[in-house]
N, C-alpha and C positions, 0 to 999 in steps of 0.2 A: 380624150377618148383613147388615144394610143396607150397612155399610162394605165388606164383601167383595163385595157385588153391584156396587158402584160400581167397585171395582178391576177386576172381571171385565169390566165394560162398557168401561172405559178400555183394557184390554188388547185387547179385540175391536176397538175403534175403531182402535187403532194397527195391528193386523193388516190391517184393511180398507184403511186409508189406505196402508199399505206396499204392498199389492198393486196399488195404483193408481199407483205411482211408476214413471217411465220410467228404467230403470237404464243405459241407453246414454248415457254421458257424451260431450259434444261435445269434439272434439280441441282442446286448447289450443295455439295456434300462437304462436311467438315474435314479438313485435312487431318489425316491420321498422324498422331504424334508418335515418333519412334520410341520404343521402349528402351529406357536407359537402365541398365543393371546397376544395382548397388555394389560399390566396392569398399570394403572395410579391411583390407589387408593390414595385418599387424595389430588390429584392435580385438581384444578378447572380451566378448560380451557374454561369457559363460555365467557370470554372477554380477548383476547390476544392483548396487545398493545406493539409495538416495538418503543423504544426511542433511539435515537442516531444521528449519523451524516451521512456521505456519504456512509459508508459500509452498514449501516442499510437501506439506500435508494436504494441500488443496483447499485450505481454509478460504471460504468465500462468503459474501453476504452475512458476515458476522458469526459464522459457525462452521463446523465440520459436519458434513453429511454425505451419504453414499454417492450421489451424482457428482458432487463437487470432488470427492476423492477419485472417482473414475475419470474425471477430467483434469486431474492434477498434472502438472508438467512432468513429474517422474513417470506416471503411468502412460502418458503420451509418448515419452521417450522410449519406454519399454516396448511399446507396440512397434516403434521404428527399429529398435535394436533386434526385435524378433525377425525382421527381414534378413538380418545377417545370421542370426542364431535362432532357428525355429524352436529350439528346446529351452529357450530362456523362460524362467519362471519368475514372476514378480508379484509378490503378495503384499496386500495393504491391509491394515487393521480397520476394516470397514465398520462404520457406525451401524446401529440397528435400524436406522430410518433415514428419511430425507427431511426430517424436521430439524435435526441438529440439536446441539446442547446436550446436557446430561441431567439426570435426576438422582437424588439420594432418597430412596423410598418413594414418596409421592411429592417430594419437595424439589422444585427446579433449582439447580445450583449453577448450571451454565445455560444461558439463554438460547432459545431456538433461533433459526436463521431469519433474516429479513426477506421480505418480498416487496415489490413495488405496488403500492395501493393506488390504483388509478382514480379512485374517488377522492382521495386527499392529495394526490400528486406527490406523495412522500414515501420513503421506506418505512415499513411497519414490521414488527416482529410477528411471526406466526403465533396464533393463539393456542395452537395444539401443544400439549405437553410432550417433551422428549420421552423416548422409550429406552434410551441408553443409560444404564445404571453406572454411576461413578464408582470406581474402585474394582470393577469386574473386568476380566480380560475379554478381548474381542473373540468371537466364536468362529470366525470364518477361516482361520488358519492357525498353525502352531508356530510358524516362523515367518517373520516379516522382513521385507526388503525396503519398504518405504519407512524410513526412520525420521520422518518429519514430525517434530514435536512443537506444537504451538506454544509460544511463551518462553521457549528455551533461550537463555542467554549463553554467551560463549563459555563461561565457567561452569554452567550446568552440565555440559558434556562430560565433565570430569568429576561431578558430584556423586559420591556414593549414596545409594538409597533414593535416587531420583525416580526410580521406577518401583519403589516399595509401597504397596497399598497403605501400610501403617503410617507413612508420611503424609497421607491426606487427612488424617484425623488430628494432627497437631497444629498449633497456631504459633508462628506462621507455618504454612505447609512446607515440607521439605521434599515432597514428591510432586510429580506432574501427572494429572489424571490421563493425559493422552499417552504418556510413556507407560503408565501402569497398564493401560489397555493392551500393550504389546507383550505383556507377561515376560519381561526380560529375564534371561538366565544369567546375565552378567551384572556386576556391581554398578557399572556406570553406562551412560548412553554411548560414550565412545567405545568402551569395551564391547558393548552389544553390536555396534556396527562392525568392528574389527572381527568379531567372532563369525561373521557371515563370510569371511574371506573373499571380499569383493575383488573381481578382476577389473571392474570399471565402477566408478562412483561419480556422483554429483555432490558438491558441497556448496550450498546456497544460503544466502541471507544470514549467515552467522555474523553476529554483530548488530543486526537490525534491532533485536529486542534489547540490546545493551543501551540503545538510545531511545527506543520507542516508549518504554515505560515512563521515562522522564518527560518525554514530549507529550504523551496523551494525558498526563496529569498536570500539564501547564507548568512544568518545572518544579512540582511539589511531589511529596510522597515517595519519590524514587530518585536514584542517582544514576549518573552516567558511569558506565564501567570504565575505570582508568585504563589508559593505553597499555601499561605494563601487564595488567591482569589479562586484558584481551590478547595481547601478544603471546603470553605464556600458554593460554588455553588454545589459541589457534595453531600455534607451532606444534603442540602436542597432538592436536587433531590431525593435522596434515601429515606429520611425520609417521603416525601410526597407520593412517589410511594408505600411505604409499610404501609402507615397509615391505610389502610383498610385490613390489613393482607394478602395482595397479595403475592404470591410466584413469584420467578423470577430467571433470570440468569444475572450475571455481567461478562463482559469481560474486561480485562485490556488493556493497551496501549502498542503496540509493539515499539521497537526502530525503528522509521521511517527511520533511517539511514541504516537499513538492506534492505530497499526496492531498487529495481533496478534503481529508479530515482536518487539514490545517489551512486550506485555501478557499473552501466553499463559502465561508462567511466573510464578507468584506469588512475591513476595519471601520468603514463608515456606513454601518448598517442601520443607522437610526434616522428614519424619515420624520421630519417635523414641519408643521405648517408655521406660518409667521407668528401667530399668536402663541403657540406652544413654545416656540424658540425664545420669544421674548420673556415668557414666564420662567423658562429654564434659566435664562441669563440672570433674571432678577434673583432667582434662588441661589445662584453661585456668586452674586456680587460681593457678599461679605467674605466668602472664602477667597476670592481673587484679591480683594483688598488686604486680607490678612496675610496672604503670601508675600505681597509686596512689602508690607511692614516688617515681616519676619526676616526677609533677606536684607532689607535696609539695615536692620540691627546687626546681622552677621557681617555685613561689609564694614559697618562702623566699628565693630569689635575686631576687625582684621582677621576674621575667620576665613573669609574668601574675598576674592577681588570683585570689583563691580562687574567685570566682564563675565565671570562665573555666575554671579547672581542673576544677571540679565538673561543668560542662557537658560537657567533653570526656571526663572519666572515665566519665560516664553513657553517652556515645555509644560509647565503646570497650570497655566491660566486656562480656565474652562470657558469656551464660548460656543454658542449655537447659532445657526442660521436657518432660514427657510430652505428646505431640501434635505439632502443626505448629510448626516453628521457623524463625526467620529465617535466611537464608543468610549465612554468613561471607564477607565480600568485602574486597578491597584498596581503600584509598581514599587516594590521594596527597595529598589536600587536608588530611589530618589533620596535627597537629603532629609533626614528625619527632623521634622519641625514640631512634633507633638510635645516636646519638652518646653517649647516656647508658647505654644497654643494647642491644647489637645484637639481642637477642631480641625487643625491643619494636617489631616491624614495624607498619606502618600498616594495621591491620585493624579492622573493626567488623562488626556484623550489619546486614544490609539493613533498610530501612524501606519503608513503602508508597510513599514518594516516589522510591525507586530503581527502576530497571527492569532486569530480568534478560532477557538476549537469548535468543531462541528457540533459537539454536545451542548453548546450554548444556545443553539437555535431555538429550542422550545421556550427558553426563559427570556431571551432578549426582548426588550420593550414591554415586558409583563411586570406586574406588581411583585416586589420582592417578598419572599417568604418571611424574612426577618422583620420587614416593615412594609406592609401592604400600601402605605401612603407613598412609597418611593418606587421608582421604575428602574428595573435592571438595565444597566448600560447608560442611564442618564443620571438621575439623582441617587441611584444605588450603583456604585461602581462594580464592574465585574471582578470577582475574586480571582486570585492567581490561578486556580485550578482550571479556569476557562480560557486562559490567555498564555501564549508564549511571547514574552517581550523580545525585542530585537537582540538584547544581550543573551537571552536563553537560546534563541535561534542560532546565534554565532557559536555558542558552546556546542550545540548539537552538530553543526557542520564541521567544526574543528575536530571533534571526536571521530566523526564519520570519515573525514579525510585521513586521519591517523590510522584507523582500521583498514581503510582501502589500500593504503601504501603497504601495509603488512600483507594483505591478501594478494595484491599484484606481484609483490616481490616473491611470495611463496610460489605463485603460478610460474614465474620465470625460473626460479631455482629448481623446481621439480619438473619442468617441462610439461606443465598441464595446460589444457585449454582454458581460456579466460573469457568471461562475459562481463562487459562493463555495464552493469545494470543501472548504475548511477547515471550514466550518460543517456541510456535508453529512457529512463523516467524523465530526465530533463528535456529530452526531445519531445516526449509525449505531452509534457506540460506547456510546450511552446508551439512547435509546428505540427505536432501529431505524428503518429506512426502509420505508415501504409502497411496493411495486411490484406493481401488479395484485393477484394473490391471495397475495402473499408479503410477509413482513417480513424484510428483509435487515439483518444486523448484522455486527459485526466479530469474533464468536466464531471462534476459530481452527478451520479445516477444515470447519466445519458452519454458519457464519453466513450463507453465500450471497453475501456481498459481496466478501470478500478471498480470494484463491486460496491454494493449498497452500504457497506460499513465504512467506506471512505478510505480504507487502508489496504485491504487485500485485493488481489486481482480477480477479474471475472474469469470464467472458464476460457473464454476467447483470449483473454490476456495471458492466461497460463499456456495456451497453445502457442501464442506468439513467443513467449519465453522459451518454450521447448525448441522452437525453430531457431532462436538465437543461439541456443546451446548446440544444436546440430550443426549450424554454420561454423561455430567455434571449433567443434570437433573436426570438421572438414579442414579448417585452416591449420590446425595443429598436427593432426594425425594423417592427413592425406586422403580421407574418405570423400564421398561425393553425395551425401544426403541431400544437399541443396539442389542438385541437378538430377538425381536418380528419380525414376518414376515412383510416385507416392512416397518420396523420401522425406517430405515435410508435411506438417499438419495443415489442414485446410480450414480457413476461418469459418466457413459455413457449417462445419461439423461441430462447432462449439458455441453454446449460447452465451449471451451477456447477462441473462437473468433467468430465474426459474419461476414457474407458476406456483401460486399458493396451494393449488390442488395436488402438487407433487409432495407427498408425505410418506 
């Protein structure tokens, strides 16, 4: 009884005290952030010129279009530089629409942009026809400061006639339609950039296309630019851009093989049930047996050792199991056995070190056009153009490393700001990149960093790239973009994709 009385008294006390509480809470106001003024002492932003390729142009979702150009990293930078110099003018060669692509008369010659089709769950090209005519100059201005030319390789910056409309009518083309749109007054792309007399410049992704053409064609149809050729071109570019004591930012070349164009399709993308796997194994039984006999003959003839033969037999033996299976691919680096037996073509199953191109997705597991009784990736091996073998990946990375050494050495020698875009993309493909309230990664279509073409950045990705450049400017020249009020781009101001209704 005594215990209960104390409980009752405690309850009464609580009630009495509760009745004494003021339930009107004071409004919690957000703490005002102090305004931090931008300091750019010693940096002349009178004339900013952006020099580069597709990233510089704002290429996204497989095309160049107005909104993408407006959200290009150079245009974002220009808005921040305007805080230091309100009189800064930065013109871009805007396309005629938000469709992207170009037409020659009524014929589409450059495809429109991708959008994400929610009904299919896949990127799809707009069905609308572009309105930008190839070979005609852009109409929005007479002098441009964004000299980002999609497709330009390092040596193209020094190529006479690269902006001549007549060069679009010859095969192979000697001109670039995006540079033609700039109505250049100089003989070369580099001379056009220098003619603007930049006081500040960005030089980005030069070298990217020198390996990208080779990579996107599966190591066929194109070649990697030799180191000496790249070095000669890059040295000329940087020497002329800095001849007037201009300051600037250099960005190096990422491993293009880290992009989802090369990573979205797994090497073991063939699902098989038990019965189909058994049937596939029966179909390759004669091939596997022939491989063993052929190498036994080569060992007997002292052409190779037993160890070498065993290693290649293991690599070339085709086997399937229930579940996910490695794709069957062509590999020209294998020992040619067709002289022994024409049926023993150079095929093997892909490994985790091989990269399957994004463009192979529509055909994988489908009947082959050449022989509808065979299945692509199983009984019909994927052709070279759909695959980067591990050897080709190594070639691309070796060339990229050579280019990047040249670029970083130039940045040091010239006292220029430097952005390690290679490391940034590597981080994005592993841990992701924090950008305000988002984590951007390289997952195809949904990672936020790379657009629907699997190669170029989203507009939010370009905003992040602009911020990395602003931070590099701070570190090299003593400015404070990173801490100044509104000194950096905000993630929420830049989309990761565009509606199909935007045209």
